[in-house]
MDAnalysis code that builds the backbone (N, CA, C; Angstrom):
import MDAnalysis as mda
import numpy as np

u = mda.Universe.empty(237, n_residues=79, atom_resindex=np.repeat(np.arange(79), 3), trajectory=True)
u.add_TopologyAttr("name", ["N", "CA", "C"] * 79)
u.add_TopologyAttr("resid", np.arange(1, 80))
u.add_TopologyAttr("resname", ["UNK", "UNK", "UNK", "UNK", "UNK", "UNK", "UNK", "UNK", "UNK", "UNK", "UNK", "UNK", "UNK", "UNK", "UNK", "UNK", "UNK", "UNK", "UNK", "UNK", "UNK", "UNK", "UNK", "UNK", "UNK", "UNK", "UNK", "UNK", "UNK", "UNK", "UNK", "UNK", "UNK", "UNK", "UNK", "UNK", "UNK", "UNK", "UNK", "UNK", "UNK", "UNK", "UNK", "UNK", "UNK", "UNK", "UNK", "UNK", "UNK", "UNK", "UNK", "UNK", "UNK", "UNK", "UNK", "UNK", "UNK", "UNK", "UNK", "UNK", "UNK", "UNK", "UNK", "UNK", "UNK", "UNK", "UNK", "UNK", "UNK", "UNK", "UNK", "UNK", "UNK", "UNK", "UNK", "UNK", "UNK", "UNK", "UNK"])
u.atoms.positions = np.array([
    [84.471, 117.271, 96.333],
    [86.081, 116.651, 96.738],
    [86.752, 117.319, 95.353],
    [88.121, 117.763, 96.465],
    [89.396, 119.164, 95.882],
    [90.790, 117.436, 94.980],
    [90.854, 118.119, 94.367],
    [92.121, 116.902, 94.582],
    [93.677, 118.537, 93.960],
    [93.908, 118.525, 94.699],
    [95.848, 119.080, 94.271],
    [97.155, 118.698, 93.733],
    [97.398, 118.718, 92.121],
    [99.050, 118.358, 92.007],
    [100.232, 119.728, 92.438],
    [101.002, 118.977, 92.154],
    [101.751, 119.490, 92.827],
    [102.758, 119.231, 91.645],
    [104.002, 120.569, 91.188],
    [104.899, 119.991, 90.090],
    [106.166, 120.915, 89.971],
    [107.167, 119.972, 90.679],
    [108.374, 120.849, 90.967],
    [108.470, 122.023, 89.748],
    [109.225, 122.528, 89.978],
    [109.908, 123.908, 88.122],
    [111.348, 123.684, 88.580],
    [112.181, 123.647, 87.844],
    [113.485, 123.956, 87.774],
    [113.204, 125.607, 87.441],
    [115.033, 125.926, 87.938],
    [115.467, 126.836, 88.224],
    [115.589, 127.081, 86.627],
    [115.259, 128.701, 86.187],
    [116.135, 128.953, 84.588],
    [116.400, 130.231, 84.947],
    [116.980, 131.095, 83.804],
    [117.578, 132.056, 83.326],
    [117.430, 133.164, 84.880],
    [115.876, 133.238, 85.469],
    [115.488, 133.819, 86.058],
    [114.952, 133.893, 86.707],
    [114.463, 132.631, 87.754],
    [113.507, 131.898, 88.757],
    [114.349, 130.836, 89.262],
    [114.708, 131.070, 90.576],
    [115.123, 129.785, 91.696],
    [114.196, 128.675, 91.152],
    [114.470, 127.263, 91.514],
    [113.108, 126.518, 91.462],
    [112.230, 126.573, 92.228],
    [110.844, 126.188, 91.809],
    [109.228, 126.344, 92.336],
    [108.823, 124.954, 92.890],
    [108.159, 125.000, 93.215],
    [106.624, 123.667, 93.191],
    [105.508, 124.719, 92.542],
    [104.868, 124.241, 91.377],
    [103.571, 124.417, 91.805],
    [102.781, 123.889, 92.071],
    [101.683, 124.398, 93.003],
    [100.607, 123.389, 93.084],
    [98.823, 124.067, 92.343],
    [98.373, 123.349, 92.407],
    [96.658, 123.434, 91.274],
    [96.080, 122.335, 91.818],
    [94.658, 122.630, 91.255],
    [93.515, 122.295, 90.797],
    [93.019, 121.905, 89.937],
    [92.141, 121.505, 89.519],
    [91.183, 121.156, 88.308],
    [90.677, 122.544, 87.824],
    [90.097, 123.465, 89.034],
    [89.389, 124.372, 88.667],
    [90.183, 126.143, 87.809],
    [91.755, 125.693, 87.657],
    [92.073, 126.739, 87.356],
    [92.751, 127.387, 88.449],
    [92.539, 127.274, 89.813],
    [93.653, 127.305, 90.807],
    [94.827, 127.407, 90.806],
    [95.483, 128.057, 91.488],
    [97.196, 127.655, 91.871],
    [98.084, 128.742, 92.307],
    [99.152, 127.991, 93.073],
    [99.606, 129.041, 93.582],
    [101.263, 128.518, 92.769],
    [102.507, 128.880, 93.047],
    [103.601, 128.462, 92.933],
    [104.500, 129.198, 94.276],
    [105.002, 128.518, 94.681],
    [106.022, 128.887, 95.769],
    [107.902, 128.856, 95.387],
    [108.841, 129.437, 96.317],
    [109.801, 129.520, 96.014],
    [110.206, 128.034, 96.564],
    [111.232, 127.231, 95.517],
    [111.681, 126.236, 96.676],
    [111.972, 126.324, 97.654],
    [111.380, 125.432, 98.807],
    [111.669, 125.444, 100.258],
    [112.737, 124.303, 100.636],
    [114.020, 125.044, 100.510],
    [115.264, 124.179, 100.972],
    [114.715, 123.844, 101.905],
    [115.090, 123.720, 102.654],
    [114.706, 123.218, 104.230],
    [114.107, 121.998, 104.303],
    [112.623, 121.825, 103.605],
    [112.053, 120.828, 103.464],
    [112.560, 119.682, 102.569],
    [112.500, 118.883, 102.216],
    [112.832, 117.334, 101.355],
    [111.577, 116.593, 100.372],
    [112.050, 116.165, 99.677],
    [110.992, 115.135, 99.257],
    [109.251, 115.938, 98.927],
    [107.963, 114.851, 99.701],
    [107.003, 114.992, 99.129],
    [107.111, 116.723, 100.422],
    [107.324, 116.886, 101.267],
    [107.136, 117.463, 102.506],
    [106.882, 119.110, 101.704],
    [108.239, 119.296, 100.390],
    [108.310, 120.375, 100.057],
    [106.618, 120.822, 99.122],
    [105.902, 119.556, 98.301],
    [105.312, 119.571, 97.563],
    [103.577, 119.667, 98.695],
    [103.657, 119.304, 99.866],
    [103.823, 119.430, 101.077],
    [102.766, 120.461, 101.132],
    [104.355, 121.800, 100.956],
    [103.981, 122.330, 101.580],
    [103.680, 124.168, 100.512],
    [103.534, 123.253, 99.273],
    [102.632, 124.439, 97.952],
    [101.205, 123.915, 98.287],
    [100.930, 122.386, 98.760],
    [99.151, 122.252, 98.607],
    [98.492, 123.299, 99.812],
    [99.740, 123.084, 100.828],
    [98.805, 124.040, 101.465],
    [98.956, 125.340, 101.801],
    [99.466, 125.904, 100.786],
    [99.519, 127.786, 100.492],
    [98.215, 127.365, 99.378],
    [98.179, 126.657, 98.801],
    [97.019, 127.054, 98.014],
    [95.556, 126.716, 98.890],
    [95.655, 125.764, 99.976],
    [94.335, 125.943, 99.966],
    [94.248, 127.249, 101.317],
    [95.125, 127.852, 102.441],
    [95.649, 128.948, 102.578],
    [94.624, 129.609, 101.678],
    [95.610, 129.821, 100.324],
    [94.619, 130.812, 99.553],
    [93.140, 130.698, 99.257],
    [92.957, 129.780, 98.954],
    [91.504, 129.367, 98.979],
    [89.969, 129.653, 99.512],
    [90.949, 129.687, 101.020],
    [89.818, 129.468, 102.387],
    [89.699, 128.115, 102.618],
    [90.672, 126.822, 101.853],
    [90.366, 125.362, 102.322],
    [90.160, 125.316, 103.712],
    [90.175, 124.100, 104.371],
    [89.842, 123.528, 105.577],
    [89.746, 122.103, 105.714],
    [90.823, 121.195, 105.911],
    [91.210, 119.548, 105.941],
    [92.308, 119.565, 105.908],
    [92.123, 117.912, 106.201],
    [93.522, 116.972, 106.345],
    [93.741, 116.641, 105.148],
    [94.909, 117.211, 104.823],
    [94.884, 116.542, 102.963],
    [96.104, 115.111, 103.101],
    [95.762, 114.345, 102.398],
    [96.407, 113.061, 102.372],
    [97.468, 112.819, 101.117],
    [98.801, 112.558, 101.043],
    [98.743, 112.372, 99.836],
    [99.813, 111.917, 99.339],
    [99.798, 111.830, 98.061],
    [101.441, 110.337, 96.587],
    [102.100, 110.652, 96.063],
    [102.965, 110.034, 95.194],
    [103.421, 110.352, 94.734],
    [102.924, 110.209, 92.979],
    [103.257, 110.747, 92.077],
    [102.611, 110.572, 91.131],
    [103.826, 110.123, 89.509],
    [104.457, 110.487, 90.466],
    [106.243, 110.023, 89.484],
    [107.403, 110.776, 90.030],
    [107.566, 111.162, 88.920],
    [108.858, 112.397, 88.935],
    [109.043, 113.783, 89.254],
    [109.215, 114.438, 90.898],
    [108.259, 115.661, 90.396],
    [107.248, 115.818, 90.971],
    [106.480, 115.607, 91.125],
    [105.059, 115.384, 90.564],
    [103.860, 114.818, 92.060],
    [103.388, 114.694, 93.187],
    [102.535, 114.972, 94.053],
    [100.952, 114.890, 93.786],
    [99.943, 113.884, 94.189],
    [98.461, 114.856, 94.375],
    [98.238, 114.274, 96.275],
    [97.218, 115.849, 96.599],
    [96.854, 115.257, 97.801],
    [95.199, 115.915, 97.690],
    [94.742, 114.941, 97.697],
    [93.027, 114.963, 98.378],
    [93.083, 115.040, 100.171],
    [91.531, 116.179, 100.039],
    [90.665, 116.219, 101.348],
    [90.868, 114.044, 101.987],
    [90.760, 114.169, 102.864],
    [90.819, 113.397, 103.246],
    [89.810, 113.725, 104.462],
    [88.474, 112.845, 104.316],
    [87.112, 112.835, 104.750],
    [86.789, 111.773, 105.865],
    [87.681, 110.720, 105.960],
    [87.076, 109.824, 107.041],
    [87.320, 109.808, 108.199],
    [87.297, 108.662, 108.973],
    [86.782, 108.965, 110.176],
    [88.729, 108.527, 110.990],
    [88.497, 109.360, 111.814],
    [90.449, 109.666, 112.154],
    [90.938, 108.199, 113.597],
])
């Protein structure tokens, strides 16, 4: 089972705000902050982008870890 952690990265002098999604095997992706979304939806978009990059399929469920951080896991139970 994979766990994906996302983290908000604030803007710098060279880049705008971003969201980074990583797993504990070192796979990661960073997306520009999706201003059309808010809160957990922004982090979900980054987690979905990592799943797409890695070819992972399945339903994700997530929750907050603290300010600007979320975790997502694949839901494998009955719907």
